[in-house]
Structures are given as C-alpha cells and as structure tokens.
N, C-alpha and C positions, 0 to 999 in steps of 0.2 A: 504493500500500500504506500509506504513512504517513498519508494523509488518511483512509483507510478506518478505521484504528485510532482516530483522533481522533473521527470521526463515530460509530463504534460505541459509544464510552464517553461521548459528549457529553451524552445525557440524564441519566446518573448524575452527571456533573460539575455540570451545571446545577442539578439537584435539591439536591446537597450544598451548592452555593454559596448558593442561596436560603434553605435551612434555616439555614445558618451565619449569613447576613446577618440573618435575623429574630431569632435568638437574641442576636446581638451588639448589636442595636439597643437592647437593654434595659440595656446595660452601659456603664460609662465607658471611653473609649478607653485601651488599654494603651500604655505608653510604653517598655517594655523589650523589646528584641530580644536574644535570647540570643547569647552570644559565638560559639557554634558555628554559628548561622544565618549570622552575618556571615562567618565563615571559609568556609562552604560557598559563599556568594555570590561571594567573591573567588576561590575555587578551582573555581568551577562549570564552567569550560571546560577544566579540567585533565584530562589522560588518562594521568597517571602518578602514582606514589607520590612526592610531594614532602614534605619536612620543613618544616612550617609553624611550628616551635617559636619562631622569632624573632618572627614576626607574632603568634602566640598570646601570647607573653610580654608584648609591648607592650600588646596589647588587654586582657589579663588584669590587667596592672598598673593600667591606667586604670579597669578595672571595679571594682577594690578601692580604688583611690586616684584618684577622678575628677579630671580635669584642670580646674583653675581657669581658666576662659576669660578672666577679668580680668587674669591675670598670664601667660598662655600666650604663648610666643614662636612664631615661624614654625616653628622646629625642633620644638617640642612638638606643634603642630597637625599637622605632617607625619608624626609618629610614629603618629598615628591611622590613617594609610593609607586614610582614608575621604573626606576633604575634597579637592576639587580646588583648583587654584590660585586661581580666581576667589573661591571661598568663603573661603579663608584670607585673601586680601588684603582682601576685603570685611569680614570679621569684625574684622581688626586695625584697619582704617580706621574702622569703626563705633565701636569702643571708644575710639580716639584722639580722635574727634570728639565723642562723647557721654558719655564717662566710663565708669566701671565699670557693668557690667550688674547689674541687681537680681535677675533670674531667668533661668533657662535658656530659659524660654518667650519671652523677649525676642528670641530668635533669629528669631522670626516677622517682626521689623522689619528684619532684616539682609538686604540685597540678595543674592539668589542662593540663599537657603535655602527649599526647599519643605517642606511638612508631612512628607513622606516622609523627607527628609534629617534633619529635626529629630528625628523618632521614632527614626531609626537611631543618632544619636550621643548621645541623652539618657543612656543608661546609663554613658557614659564621661566625661561632663563635669559641671561644677557651676559656680556663681557664688558668690563670697564676697569679703570684703575681702582686699586684697592684704597678705600677711604681709611685714613689712619685714625682720625678722631672718632671714636665710637662712644664717647662719654655720654652719660644720661643727663639731660638738662630739662628740668620741669617746665621752663618757659617755652621750649620747643614743643613739648607735649601739648600744652594748652593752645599754642598757636597753629600747629600743623596736624593736630589729631584729626581722625576721620570718624564722624558720627553718622549713624544710620538708624532709622526707625522703620520697622515693618509692621503693617496692619493687614491681617488676612482673615477672610471669612469663607466658609464653604458649607454647602448643604445639599443633601439628596432631595430632589424635587418631588418624587413620588412618596405617597404616604406609606410609612412602615407601621407594622402592627403595634409597636411600642408607643406610638404617638396617636393612635386612633382613640376615638371617644369611648368611654366606658362609664357605667353607672357607679355611683358612690358605693352602693352595697357590694357590687362585684369587686371593686377595687379594695374595699375593706376586707373582703374575704380572701383576696390574693394580692397583697400590696406589691409583689414583684412582677405583676403582669403588665405594668406600664412604666415607661421611663419617667423620672422625676423632672427632668429639664427639657429644654427645647431641642429641636433636631439639628440646629446649626452648630458648626464648629468655629470657635473664635481663637485667634492666635495673635500675639503681639510680641515684638522683640525690639529692644534697644541694644545696640552694640557700638563700642568705641574701640579704636586702636590707634596707637602712635607707633608707626613702623612695626617692628616685631618686639618692641620694648614694653608696651602697656596694652592690656586688653581688659575691658570690663563691660558688663552688660547685664540686662535683665530679660528673662523670657517668661511668658505667661500663656497658659493654654486652657481652654474649655473644650472637652470632647463632646460629640453629639450625645444628647441624653443627660448631660450633667447640668445641674442648676447654675444660674449665673446671677449674682447679686440678689440671691434669694435662698430660702431654705437652709441647706447645710453650707452654702457658699455665699454668705452675706457680704464677704469682702471681695466678691467678684469672681475671679478665675478659680478653677479647681486646683491648678498646679502653678506654682511660682518657682523660679530658679534665678539665682544671681551669682555672678562670679567676678573675681578680680585676679589678674595675673600680671606680675612684673618680672621682667627678665634682665639678666646681665647687669647687676649692680655690684661691682667689685667681685668678690669671690662667690657671691650669691648668684647662682645661675637662674633660679626660678623661685618665686614666691606665689602661692595660690591661696586665695581666701574665698569662702563661699562654696559653690559647687565645682568639683573638679574630677578629673579622671586619674587613674593610676594604672600605668602599663609598664611592666617590667619583664625581663627575660623573654621567654617564648609563650607566656600567657598561662602557664600551669597554675600559678597562684593569683596573679593580678592582671586582668585585662578588662577593665570596666568600660568597654566601648565596643563598637563594631569591630569585628575581626575578619579578615579575608581568609577564605579557605581555598578550595580548589577552583582556580581561575585559568583563563587562557595564558596568563603570565606564569608559565610552569616553572620558571627559574626563581620566582619571587615567593618561595615557600618559607623563608626565614621571616619571622615577625620582627618588625622594626620598631622596637619599644621607644617611646618618647617620654617615659617617666611620668612626672606630674604635669598636668596642663589643664586649662580651663574646660568647663563643661557648659554647653549652651543648647543642648538638644532637648527634645520633649519626651524622651523615654524616662518614665518616672521612677525607674528602679536601678539602672546600671550606672550609678555615679556615687561619688563620695560628697559629703557635706561637712565642711570644717576648715582645716588649714593644713598646708604642707609646704615644705621648702626643700630645695636642692642646692647644696654648696659644692664648689669645685675648687680644688687646689692641687696644682701640679697634675698628676695623672689620676687622681682619686676624686670620685664623685660620691657624695652621700646624700640620701633623700630620707626624709621622715615625714609622716603625715598622721593626722588624727581626724576621724570622721564620726559624727553623731547625728542620726536622723531617725525619724519615725518611718516604719515600713508597714505595708499592708499584710495582714495575716488572717487566717480563718480561726476564729476564737474557739477553743475547745472547753476551757474551764476557767473560772474566775472565783476569787474569794474576797469578800468585802469590797466589791467593785474594782478589784485589782486582778488583771489577767495573769493567770499562772501558767497556762499552757495553750499552745496553738497546734492545729493539726497540719497546717501548711502555710508557706509564704505565698502571697498573691502577687503576681507580676504583670497583670493586664494593664494596670493604670486607669481602668474605668471605674467610675463611681456614679452609676446611673440609676440604680435601683436600691431599695432599702437594704437588701442583703449585702450589697457591695459597700454601702455607706458604713455599715457595722464593721467591716473589715479594714476600712481606711485608717491608716496611721495607728494600727492597733497596738503595736509594740515598738520599743526603742531598740536601735542597733548601734553599737559602738565598735569602731574598727581602729586599731593602731597598727601601723606598718612602716616598713622602711627598706631601703636598699643601699648597699655600698658596693661600688665597683671600681676596678682598676683598669684604666684604658691606656693601653700601650699601642704604639703604631702598628705592631704586628698581631696583637691579641687583646682580648677583653674578657674579664672574669668578674662575676658579680654574685652577691648573696642577697636574697630577699626573704624577709620574714613578715608575717601578718598574723594578727590575732583578732577574733571576733567575740563579741558578747551581746546577748539578747536579754531583754527584760523578762521574757517568759521562755519556758522550755518548748522546744519543738518536739511533739510526741505524735508520730504518725501511726496510723493503723497498720501494723506490720504485715506485710505480704511477702511471699517468696521473692518477688521482684525487687522490693525496696528495702529488704532487711539490712543491707549494707550502707544505706543512705545516712547522711548526717542526721542525728537527733540530739537533743539536749539544748543547753543555753550558751555554749561556748565552743570555739574551735580555734586551732592554730595551725599554721603551715610554715614550712621552711624549704627554701630551694637554693640551688646553685646553678648559675647559667654561664655559658662560655661562648666565645667566638674567636677563631683564629684562621689564618690562611697562609699559604706559601705556594710559590709558583702559580699554577693555574688551579689550585684547590682552595676551597673555603669550607670550614667546618663550624657547626654551631649546635647548641643543645641546651637543655635544662633538665635537671633531676630534682624531684620534689618529694616531700613526705608530709603527711598530715598527722594530727595529734594522736589518732588511733593506730598509727603505724602503717597506714596505707601508703603506697609509693606510686610514683609516676615518672616515666622516663621518656624523653623526646630527644632524638639526635638526628642531625641531617648533614648533608654535604652538597656542594656544587663543584663541578669540574668542567673545565673547558678543554675538550679533546682536540679541537682545532679551531681556527678563527670562525668557521661556519657551523660548528657543532658544540653544544653545551648540554650537560646532563645535570639533573638534580635527583637526590634520593633522601628519603626520610623514614626513620623507624620510630614508632611510638608504642609504648606499653603502659597502660593505665590500669592498675589493679582495681578489682571490683569494690574494694573498701577505701579507695582514695577519695577524700572529701575536700573539695576546694570551692568555697561559696562564691568567689568572684573570679574563678578561673575561666579561661576561654581560649584554650590552645587548639591547635590543628586537630580535627577529629571528624569522624563520620557522624557521630551522634551529637546531641546538643550538650552533653556533659563529658567532662574529662575523667571518666571512670569506666571500668569494665570494657576496655577496648585495647586491642593490639592491631597494628597495621603496618604496612610497608608501601611506600609511595615512590614511584619513579616518574621523572619527567624528562623530556628531551625537546630541544629547540634547534632547528636546522635552517640555515640560509643556503639553499642549494644553488640558486642562481639569482641574479639581480632581479629585484622587485618581488621575489617570492620568499615566503617563510612557512615552515612547517613546525607545528607544536603538537605534542601528544603527552598524555600521562596515563599511568595505570596505578590504581590503588586497590590493594587487597586488605581486608580487615576481618577480625574475629571478635565476637562478644562471648567471653568465657562464662558468663552468667546470663540469667534471664534479662530481657529488655522489654520495653513497652510494646505490647502487641505480639511478643514472641515468647512462648512458654517453655523455651529450652535454650541452651547455648546455640549460637548461630554464627553465620559468616556471610560474606558478600564481597563483591568487587565492582569497580566501575572503571571504564576506560574512556578516553577522550582523544579525538583527533581533529586537528584544524589546519587548513592550508589557506594562507593569506596571499593575496596579490595586490600590491600597492604600486601603481604606475607613478603616482605623485600624490601630493596632498589633495588633489582634485578627484581622484578616482581610486577606490580600494574596494575589495570584495573578499569574502571568505566563504568556505564550505566547512561546516562543522558537523561532526558525528559524535554522539555521546551515548554510551550504553551502561546501564546499571542492572546488576543482578544480585539478589539477596534472598535469604531464607526468611519466611514469615509463617506465622500460625494462621491457618485457614479456619474460619468459623464454620462449625457444623451444628446441625440441630441437636445432636446428642452425642455423648461420648467425649473422648479426648480430641482436642483440635489437632489435626495433623500438621506437620511441617512441610511446606511446599516451596518451590522456587518461584520467584517473581522477577519479571524482567521488564525494563522500560528502555526503549530505543528512541532517540530523537535525532533528526537530521535537519540541518538548517543551511540555507543559502542566503547570504546577505550582501547587498551592494550599496555603497555610498558614492554619490557623484555630485560634484560641485560644478554646475554648468557655467556660472559666472559669479560675480561678487554679490549678486542679489538672490540667486536661486540655487537651492541644493535639494537633492532627492535622496530618499532611503527606500529601499525595497527589500522585503524579506518573505521567504517561504520557509515554513517549518512544519515538520510532520512528527507525530509521536505514535509509537506502537507499544501497547501494554499487554502483557500476557502473564497468566498465572495458571498453574496446574489445576485441572478440573474446573476451570472457569473460562467462559467465552472471551476471546481476545477483544481488545478495544483499540480503535484507531482514531486518529484525529489529525487535522491539519489547520494551519492558520496562514493567511497571506495578508500582508499590509503594504500600503503605500504611504510614505511620509513626504510632506512638502514643507520646505523652509523658504521663506521669502522676506527680504528686507527691502522696504520701500526707499527710494532715493530722495524724493523731495519732501517727505514727511518722516518724522522720527517714529515710524511704526514698523514692527516686525511681527510675523505670524508664522506659526507652524501648525500643521494639521495631519491627522491620520484617518485613513479609511481601512478597516480590517474586516476580513471575512474569516469565519472559523466554523469548524464542524468536527465535533468529537463524539465518539460513541458513549463515553461516560466521563465522570470526573477523573478517573484514573489516567486517562490519556489527555489531560489538560495541558495547556501550553502557556508558559509565562513569557511576558514581553515587557521590557522596560519602556516607560512612556515619558515623553517630555512633559514637564510640569512647571509650576511657578518656581521662582528662585527659592531655594531651600525647602522645596516640597518634593517628595519622591513617590513614585507610583510604579508598582510592578504587579499588575493584576493577573489573575488566572483567566485564560480564555478557554471556556468549556461549553458543552452542549452545542447548539447550532444557532448561528445568527451573525450579527455585524456589530462592530464597535467603531465609533467616531469620536474624535475630540478636536477642539480648536483652541489654540493658545494665542492670545494677542498681548503684545507689550507696546505701550506707548509712553514715550519720554516727554512729559509735559515741559520740562526744562532740564538743565544740567543737574537739578537737585531733586526732581520728583519723577518717579517711574510708576506706571500703573500696569498691572497685569489682569487679564480676564481669561478664564478657562471654562469651557463647556465640554462635557463628555456625556455620551449616551451609549448604553449597550442594549441591543435589541435581540431577544431570544425568539426565534420563529417556532420553537417546539415546546415552549414553556408557558404556562398560565400563572404560575406562582414562582417568585424568585426568592431564594434564601428561605429561612425558617425562623421560628421563635419570634422574638420581639423585632427582628430585622426583616420579617417577611413582607414582601410586596405582592399584592394581588394584581397581577398584570404581567406583561412580557417586556417591559422596558424599565431600565434603571438609569436615571439621569442625575448628573451632579454639576453644580456650578461653583466656581471658586473665583475670588477676587483678592487682589493684593496691591497695597500701596507701599512704596519705599520713599522715604524722605532722607536726603543726604545734606549734611551741613557741617 
C-alpha cells in the first residue's frame, strides 16, 4: 500500500522537481533556512505535543544576534543544537591553528562541514573581530535591552460536551461533567534580554476549561512563571532566580526540559547539557523554582541550586486537614474540573542539587548529585508492573559523567545510582571513518529499580528504568548534494511495562536520503520501521504476547521559487500490523505555500492536506507552522482534509500581529473525540490570534 501511494504520485513529484530545478538554475543559491524549517527537522520524528520554547529561544537569539565563530566557545556552539561533536572540535581547532576566520564561507575549508551543513547554520553565525571588552555595564543594559510583550488567545469554535448547557440538578449530581471555565485559551508573556548577559520575564497561561479571574483563579491566570538570569559577572558564570531548568550530564539525573531522542541528526546523540538556565515555557511540571548559580575558575565549574514549589498530586489520605499520602503525581497541568482542582498544588516539593566538573581541552568529567523531599508520602497501589517505582517522601541520586576525544573518536557517558541502589549506565561514541562517513553508537542499561524523578536520558520509553538498548547511526556524503543517514536501535525491557504483561523487546530502524541542490531546493525520502512485542487483549484468559509493526514512508520536497514564494510538498504512508488483527493502512498528502508580500508588511503560509487511515493505529503526525512560540504536531487519522492559514502583519517596527485559522474535516465521522472534549459533528475548527509589542 505504501509503495503504491508513492508510485501513484511519482510522476507529479518528478515533474515538480524538474520544473523547480530549471527555475532555480537561473538564481543565486539561497543561504537562509528558516528557523521553523530547522525546528521541524529536529522535531520530525516526534509524535507528541512537545514544548520547543527553549530550543526556539536559543535559535531565535542567534538568528537576531548571530554567533561570532571567532570568539565562540564549545558551550556557545553546542547551544546551536545543530553541530555534532566532530564539527565543533574541528571548527575550534581550525581557528586555533589558522587564526580568526575572515568569512563564514571559510567554513568550506573546515574539516567535516558539507555544503548542506554550511547552508543550515549560515543564518545563525557570523565572523568578525573579537571584541575585547566584555564587561557588564548596567547603563548599557537599560539603554540597549530588548523588551517584548506577547498576547495570545485561541479557541475551538465548535461546541464541546464540557461546555454545553446542563441542569443544576444534573451538575450537582456529577460536578465533573462540565468544565468550570470558558473554552478559550489565554497566554501572555513579557521577556527582556540584554545580549546574552541578562534575561528576565514573566509568563502566564489559562488553559481551555480553566477559570479566569473567577472561582479558584480570582487572581487571573491558572499558571504564572517568572525568571531572572544573569551571566558572566567575574567568576560567576550564571545566576538564576525564579523558575529555571537544570540539565547536566546525559540526563540520567537532571534534564528538566525537552530532550531530543532519535532524530535524522544521527550523529547528535550526545546530550549537550547547559547546566542552569532560565525557564519560560508553559509546561507546569518540568522546571525548578528557586535559585541557582554556577561559578567558574580556571578549568573547574561548580553549580548549586535549590528549588521549592507546590506540585499536583492525587490525594490518598489526610489527617487534621494535612495531606499525609498521595497515590500519584499529576503532570497534565489542567485544572478544569473539581477533581483536578483538588489535586492542584496538593503537596510541596523541595529539591537540592549540584554539579562540579573539570573541563580540560581534551576531556571533561563531572559529578552530579540531587536530593528530593515531599510533604507527603507517595504510596501507590502496588502492581507487578510498578513494584519497583519510587515510593515514599524522599529520594536521592548521584552520577558521574564524562566526555573525551582523540583523533577522529569522541566518547561520552554517564553512570548513575539512586538511593535504593538502582543503577543506570549510558555510554556512547562517535567516529569519523573518512571525510564522507561518520558513525555513532550508544549503549544504555537502566535497571528496573533505578529511580530518577527528573531524569530524561536517551530511551525508548518515557522513563529511565527497566531498559537496555544498543543504538547505531551512520551518516554518509556519497557525492555532492547528497546525504544518507540511517540508524538502528534495539532494546529490551527486562520487567513488565505499561500494556505488556511480561518482559519484552523491540527494535526500530530509520533510513533517509537527502538531496540539496542549494538553499532553494532540497528533498528527502525517509523510511522508518518499528517492531515491538505487546500484550494483545483477549476476552478471557491470559493476554498473549504478539509482534506489532509500524512502517512509515515519507517523501518531502522544499522549493524556494523566489524571494516571495516557497513551497513544501509531502506524501507519507503508514502500514500497521499486529498478529491476529487486520492490518491498517493510511496515507497523508499536503501542500504548503509560503508567500511574502513586497509592498505591504504581510506574510502568509497555508496548508491543504488530504488523509485517509484505516484506524488510529496507522495515524500520521505532521509538524505545522504556527504562531511565534506556539507549536503544533497533530495526528492525522480517519478520513478527511485539514487546512490552516497563518497571517503575520507588521503594523510597525514595534508591533506584529498574527492570525491563524485551522479546520479538520472528517468525511467518515459524526462524532469527534470523546468525554468532555466530544464534538457532535464532523468538523473541528480553531482560531488563534497573537500580538507582539517590541520596545
């Protein structure tokens, strides 16, 4: 089925490619890849709504303040999230040996940089003379600081069950049958930065269904966040106050933010820890609240932090109005019905942690420690699956991480232990076999009783426990304009996992070939296959273990026709199979158009997509263009069409306005979703607006 779809549309794709190539042959190669294109590529294998705010912040900062390659440190280059270890080392060695670069195009002389790599980073870097005076002056911060205010609103236009009318008696009998608040989502953010020296800001959000200036939220928004970060004051590298992130090592103990997993960047498997830094996203759980600092002297860096905040939890028992135990921690961040309000900020959490590292030009080694304490005990209903999970009111972890390289080899890893004796190990390497061929490999072993409350290391599952795996990746540049990437990951779960009633295993492999004639034309063909063992539900008796397989094939083409018009086309298919169950197939085709008007400060982009899947199992995810700092990766399933239109209008140099409208039409459904989100009908529409004020 998958190959039939590809073959069906192949003549159209070929014709489009030839026409585009002919038109672009008359133009100078473009060197700027949009920020959103890069985010999509990094998120291209994601199948969930992840907050990419931190990544977007870093890249957007460098887009507006290009990184000077002549003065960039390893930490600066790692913040780009694009370059692999070989490229970073090669670039630093080149500048050390040859002096300052005269032009960014000199990157062509740096070992390990292809034309495709150079085109990708050009918008984010520059070359200039190194500025000697880097002293901090508060008068400059006041005079040259950058202020921005964002105001955003969004709402689903069709009525959902949770907002429909209901009698007082029915609501009294079932208080959780309706949302407490209105159906719109409200978001506001203020952010300030002075270069990369000072950051501070406030973020506030009200989710759909939450009360606003009423009921349980009389002070307005349901969620507030504030942060202050100051960098490079003498030996003090960073000071963070308010809400912040902590990311050390390879994430076995601390990675309180989005973490990249298996992506087309198969050489970027080493986590590039940034230590302590501000937090300005809207995920209401994965952050610290308190204070932290990092000091640096000679080759030693030391970080310490303290966090104290209230977290959501499912209350189990209380004495004299004091909560003594909870059955689970809640992480949805939604407080829309009475049962969720009860769980809001139920218990306190205190975290103390730190890291000390020695950074040599040839190697790096660090030690990280963290301890947690909760106001109430976590007491789960013990099952065979969760009997090794964390329970109690306190936990501690300790780890050691390392990184070193020589010749064309790079090694890294982290080894960790939790208070109960559970251990976790992660070790990896990169090797450049030839200028055109590079390999990556990683082994991980997380014992079933390893407990890490804020860990987020490389893994197949969402937790860093009960998993062993081996990953291999390869990147090949066979001829000019072409790149081939592939990976293979095999893993085992030595104990029960969610939905699987016995130890199990699985593997997935990925293959992609890219063709990039210039910044104006690039395309790729991607094949990804996942196979794993699951428990199959049966009407009676023991659920048998069966093999489950998901194959996806994608062809994608980007073409920039001129400075005003760009196109994106994609065809993707999915084939899902499971023993003793009918196979499920699906496909999705979309056309994206991006257009910038010349005479008015207006830009637009739009998508028209057609999809048809036999079931939700063969659903297809696709990244969508959205408002600035908003992210959307919806699942395309069932049968229908989806459209969206984004408009951005710059009223002046100081005010930008965005408008987004999207609609999904299902030709084979009369009811969309279920529960309180149920829509009686076959369309789901959403509108978003946003204003940015700069001063």
